[in-house]
N, C-alpha and C positions, 0 to 999 in steps of 0.2 A: 568687421565686414559688413553688415548690409548697410550703413551708410558709404563705404567704400562703392557698393553695386550700384546705391541711389545716385551715387555723384559720376556715375563711370557713365550711367543710362542716358543721364541726363546729356551731356557732352558727346555722345553718339548719336542723340538724336538731333545734334544742332548742328554734328556734321555731315552728315546723310538726307538725303529727300528721298525718297520713297519710291521705288521704279514700278513696283504694283502699289493698287488701293484697292482699301476695302471697300463694298458697294455699302449704301445706304443702310442703316435697318438691319445690319447683320447684326440683328443682339444674339442671335442661340449659336454664333458660332463659337468652338472649341478649342482648346488646345490643348492636346493631351501628352504627356511623355512615358515614355518605359520605363521604367524603375528595377534596378535587381537590389532585393533584400537578400541576399547571397554570401555575403563575404564575412571571413571568419576569422581570428587570428588566436594562440594558442594558451594566450593568457584570459581570454574568453570561453575560446570553443573549446579549446586544449589542440588544436590544430592550426594552420595554415590551411583556410577553407577560398577556395579559387584562386587566392595570388598563388600558390604556387602549383597552379596547373601546368603542365607540359612541360615538367619534369625542372621547375625552376626553385632558387631557395630565396624565399624570403628573410628578413624587410628590405633586402636592399636589388635581390634579384627577383623581380616578380613579373608574373607572367602578363605583360603590357608591354606596348611599344611607350608607353607614357606612362608618370610616376604622381600621383595623388598629391595636392597639397597638403593634405592632411595625415600624409602616409597612410602606410596599407590601415585597412578599421575592418571593426566589428562592425557589422547588421546589427546584432543585438542591443549596441549602444546607445539609450534615449538620445543622449547627448548628440550624438552624431547624425538621427535619422529626425532629429528637431529642425540642426542646423541645416542639414540636406531638401530640408519641404519648407524652409525659410526662405531656400534659397529659391528653389522651383517657384514659390509665389511671389519673390521679388520679380521674377521674370516675366511675370504675367499669365503661367501659367492656371491654368484650370482646372487641369487631371491628370493624378498621377496618377497609371499602368502597372501595376506590380506584378512583376513576374513570381507565378508562383507552378509547384510540383507536386502537387498532391496533398490532401488530407495529411497530417504529421510532420511535416516535410519541413526543415528549417525556416520556408519561406510561409512558409504557412503559420507557423508558431510566431512569427514575426506581424503579422498582421495587424494584430491590438495593437501596438507600438508605431504602425504605421498608419491606422484611423485615429490616431490619437494624435498626434503628431497632422497630420492633415486638417483634421476639426480644427483644431486651433489657429492654422492659417487658415482657414475656408476654401481648401481647395480636397476635391471632390477625388474620392477613391474608387477604383477600378482594377479588376482584376486581367490579370497575362496569361489563362491557362494554356499552359505547355505541354509537349508528349510526353509526359510521365508514362514512368513504366505499368502497363495495363489500361492505360488510359481507350476508353470506348463511348460512344454518344452516352451511354444511360449512368454512366460514371458522372461524365459533367454534367448532366442536368442533376443527377445528387451532390455533385460539389456546386452548382449555383444554388440552391438550397442550402447548402449549407453556408455559404460566405453571403446568404443575405440579411444572415444572421448579425451579421457586422453593418449590417444598415449599406450592402453593395449592391448596386441591380445594374453596371455594366459591364460587359465580359467583351475580354478581345479571344477569340480560339488562336491559336497559331498552328497552323498544318491542319488545317480546318478539314483539310479534303484529303485525310488520311481516309476520313469514312464516305461513306455515297450521302447525296442530294438526300437522296431518298427516304434513309437512315435518318439524319437530322430535321428535313419538314414538319413530321408528327411531333418530334420533340419540344423544338422551336415554336410551336403554335401553339402549345400549353403555357410557354415561360412566357410568352408577350401575354398571355392575359391574367398573369401576374406583375408585369410592369418591369419584365426584365428587358434590357436591349443587349442584343449578342451581334458581336462585327466575325466576321471569317477574313483570313488571312490570306488573302488570295488574288492572283493577277488577272482569273475569269469573273467577272461579275456574274455572267447567265450561269454558274454552280452555287452562285453565292444566293440567287433569285432563287433559282430552283430546289434548296435546302433552309429555305424564308428567313435565310437571316437578315436581320435590320440594316447591314449595311457593311463594308467591307475595307479591310487599309494592306497594305504592301509589305509594312515593317524590313524588306531591303531595302538598302536606299543604293546600293551597286548593280541587281539588274535593275529593279524599277528608277530610271533615270527621271530627271527632270523632262524629259521629252515625252514620255510617254503620260504623262499626267491628265492633259486634256482628255487623250482618249478613253482614259481609264475613267476620269469622272463623268464624262458625257455615255460613254455605256452604261455607267452604276445608274445615271439620274434616267437615263430610260427605262430600265426595268424599277424604279422607283424604290433606290436604297440609296442609304447614306453613304458618300464619300468619302473615305478617311483616309487621306494618301498619306504616309510616311516621309518624314524630311530628315534630316540630319547631316552633320558634317566633314565626316568622312569615314574611311573603313583601312583600317590597318592592324590586321589578328595573325601575323607570323609568329610573336614570342609568343601569344597567348593560344592561340589553336592549331597553329602550322599553318597556316593558310596563308601560302603564296599572293593572292590577288591585294591589290591597294586602291583604294582612293583616297587622291590626294586631297588634303586640309585647300592647297591654294590659299594656305592668308586669310580663310572666310568667304572667299570667291562662291566653294562650293555649296555651303551651306548659304550662301545668298540667291544661287539659283537656284536652290530647289526650294525655299520657300517661296521666292519668285512664280514659280512653275504652279505650285497646290494653289497659292491663293489667284493664278488668271484660270487655273482651272476649275475654280467654284467650289470648292473643296468645301464641305457645309461641316468638317472637324479638319483639322491636320494633326497627326502623332508622329511623335516625336524622337528619332533613333539613335540616343539615347540618354537618360539622365550620364549613368554608370555602368554604361555594360564596357570595362577596361579591356575586359582580354579581346573584344573586335575592333578596339578602338574607336568606337562610336560616341565616346562620352562628351558630352559640354560641363561636367563635373570640372572646378577649379584643377590643372595640371599644374605639379612644380614647374618652374622654368629651367634653361641650363640645368638641370637635376644628372650626374654624373656618379654613378657608385657604382664597385665591383668592377670597373672597365667597363659598364655600358652605360651608353651618353642615353640617355631617355628625349624622346620627343617636345614639343613645346609648342605652347600656342603665341611664341614670343613674332610681334609681328604683325599676327593679327588685328585686321582694322585700325592697324596703324597704334595698336598700346603694345609695350614695352616692359620688361623687368619684371617687379613684381605683379603692377596692373595686368598683366598679359594674364594671367591666371584665371582672369574672369574671362577675357572677352568674350567667348560665348554663350556665358548665361547674359554679359548685357548684351548683346546683339539676338536673342532671344528676346529680351524684354524689346527692342525696338521691334522683331517682327510681330512680336503679339498684337503690340500696339496699334501697325496696319492694319492685320488681319481683324483685330476684334473690331477696328474705324472709330470713330468720334462718338456712336451710342451707346457704346459699354469702357466705361472706365475701370481700372483693375488698381485696388486698392494697394499701393507698394508698403511696405515696412508699417512699425506700428502707430 
């Protein structure tokens, strides 16, 4: 599979000329991707976890509009996680940001597995701290202290302003002295500055379209915040979450337009939504082409970037390789493969 991704990457680079170019000397630019270690299967976890939400009955009937090429999988599988991190590395991504739902949660228990796989692939690990039950500013501070034990120093706080900026500021001042970097998920840079966050990200690619990213990063930079807007291929969550909103992929044009806008906005980091959030249909993980089961015809990437059939399963990973190379520029060369 690794050789296939590399070969496809070369083909994509040859067929496309970038419409947005990285500025010279952009060595510190980071491409990060949101990653979900929350899937389970009966043979490992004793039940279908996340694949069966919203009333679905796996393995043929899953809570997603697309069907993974590897089939419904367990995030506890070392082989699965290593292969996923290999794909992330081969796509030129610098950092994986793992969804995390509190100490002792299944996602927490899989952190060592993720760190091990990422270390092998020279990919940095960050944590995406979700709104778990009982979360507070003080609990997040304790979470960060705990997660630093795994060598993790970068944190993304989803729905950061469930709590007031005045509550965040003193806590983050302490964390900054410990070498920790914390990003707030918000569309309001002023709130993040008041809370003493290092930077901001959007995550939501439906609300925060490419059209708003230039203003977003301009406001962030004026406040000396790191701007890390999110890009993604599309959104389709009807089967997974009952949400009727749709952002069409348009055979890759949606993903391209968001990358172009983020680069043009002067993004310090680009965060990708997502590697494998299948329930919301934002994933770039390979999807089975033309898969039909139990009367359900799942979506596919067929036709994206001119790719057809089995090769199309990797279309978004390949295109991510293209965009990370544009974003990093000639001053930073990522090693793909071993």
